[in-house]
C-alpha positions as CSV (number, residue, x, y, z in Angstrom):
1,M,87.0,94.0,104.5
2,A,90.1,93.6,106.7
3,D,92.1,92.4,103.6
4,R,91.4,95.5,101.6
5,R,94.6,97.3,100.6
6,A,95.1,101.1,101.0
7,A,94.9,103.3,97.9
8,G,98.1,102.9,95.9
9,E,99.4,100.0,97.8
10,L,98.2,97.4,95.2
11,A,99.7,99.5,92.4
12,D,103.0,99.5,94.3
13,E,102.9,95.8,94.8
14,V,102.2,95.3,91.1
15,L,105.1,97.6,90.2
16,G,107.4,95.7,92.6
17,I,106.5,92.3,91.0
18,L,107.2,93.7,87.6
19,Q,110.5,95.2,88.6
20,A,111.6,92.0,90.3
21,A,110.7,89.9,87.3
22,G,113.2,91.4,85.0
23,E,111.1,90.6,81.9
24,P,107.6,91.7,80.7
25,L,104.7,89.8,82.4
26,T,101.0,89.2,81.4
27,P,98.3,90.2,83.7
28,A,97.6,86.5,84.4
29,V,101.2,86.0,85.7
30,V,101.1,89.3,87.8
31,R,97.8,88.0,89.3
32,E,99.3,84.7,90.1
33,R,102.4,86.4,91.8
34,L,100.0,88.6,93.8
35,G,98.6,85.6,95.3
36,G,95.7,85.0,92.8
37,D,93.0,86.3,95.2
38,L,92.2,89.4,92.9
39,A,89.9,89.4,89.9
40,Y,91.8,89.2,86.6
41,T,90.0,92.5,85.6
42,T,91.2,94.3,88.6
43,V,94.9,93.4,87.7
44,V,94.3,94.5,84.2
45,T,92.8,97.9,85.5
46,I,95.8,98.5,87.6
47,L,98.2,97.6,84.8
48,S,96.2,99.8,82.3
49,R,96.3,102.8,84.7
50,L,100.0,102.5,85.4
51,H,100.5,102.3,81.6
52,A,98.4,105.5,81.2
53,K,100.6,107.1,83.7
54,D,103.7,106.2,81.7
55,V,105.1,104.0,84.4
56,L,104.8,100.8,82.4
57,D,105.5,99.9,78.9
58,R,103.4,97.2,77.2
59,E,103.6,94.9,74.2
60,R,101.1,92.5,72.6
61,A,101.1,88.9,73.7
62,G,98.3,87.2,71.9
63,R,95.0,88.7,73.2
64,A,96.6,90.3,76.2
65,Y,99.6,92.5,76.8
66,R,102.8,91.9,78.6
67,Y,103.9,94.8,80.9
68,S,107.3,96.0,82.0
69,P,108.4,99.1,84.0
70,V,109.8,102.1,82.0
71,A,112.6,102.5,84.6
72,D,114.0,101.2,87.9
73,E,112.7,102.5,91.2
74,P,115.2,105.5,91.2
75,G,114.3,106.2,87.6
76,L,110.6,106.2,88.4
77,A,111.1,108.6,91.4
78,A,113.1,110.9,89.1
79,R,110.3,110.9,86.6
80,R,107.8,111.8,89.3
81,M,109.9,114.6,90.5
82,A,110.4,116.0,87.0
83,S,106.6,115.7,86.4
84,V,105.9,117.8,89.5
85,L,108.5,120.3,88.5
86,A,107.2,120.6,85.0
87,A,103.7,121.4,86.4
88,E,104.9,124.4,88.3
89,A,105.0,128.0,86.9
90,D,108.0,129.1,89.0
91,R,110.3,126.3,88.6
92,E,113.3,128.1,90.1
93,A,111.4,128.8,93.4
94,V,110.5,125.2,93.5
95,L,114.0,124.1,93.0
96,A,115.2,126.5,95.6
97,R,112.7,125.2,98.2
98,F,113.6,121.6,97.3
99,V,117.3,122.2,97.8
100,S,116.9,124.3,100.9
101,G,115.0,121.3,102.5
102,L,117.7,118.7,101.7
103,S,119.7,117.1,104.5
104,G,123.4,118.1,104.5
105,E,124.3,114.7,103.1
106,D,121.8,115.0,100.2
107,E,123.0,118.6,99.5
108,Q,126.6,117.4,99.3
109,A,125.7,114.5,97.0
110,L,123.8,117.0,94.7
111,R,126.6,119.3,94.7
112,R,129.0,116.5,93.7
113,M,126.8,115.4,91.0
114,L,126.5,118.9,89.5
115,G,130.1,119.4,89.8
116,E,130.9,116.2,87.9
117,A,128.3,117.3,85.3
118,D,130.0,120.6,84.8
119,G,133.2,118.8,84.1
120,P,136.4,120.3,82.3
121,D,134.5,121.0,79.1
122,G,131.9,123.1,80.8
123,A,129.1,121.3,79.0
124,G,127.0,121.3,82.1
125,G,123.7,119.3,82.7
126,V,123.3,116.2,84.7
127,S,123.6,112.9,82.8
128,G,120.2,111.6,81.6
129,A,118.4,114.7,82.9
130,G,116.3,116.5,80.5
131,R,116.3,120.2,80.1
132,G,113.1,121.9,79.0
């Protein structure tokens, strides 16, 4: 089984194909773009699991579905980070540890973004970030 992929590798590959496509794809098309060596049911299972994790949207296309990513790569990473944070009881402690582990460059970028979000009207909040 030298060709067997590591856990998560296939899902990442499927997500990459969908992001590169720029349009919703059926499982058959995803399978073809993967090289066609996987069983159709395997591809459907991967797509269904990604949909259940809210990583993919889907729409009916005859008897099948067409799948597309809910966000680009940075958006998906931000969703994962928000999900981890939401699962923690002490969100402030998690954020403090996260920020203390940032590189100087990343910390400066975050400070810049937070400064821009606080703008002259004092509204606060980072654009597109949910609170709550």
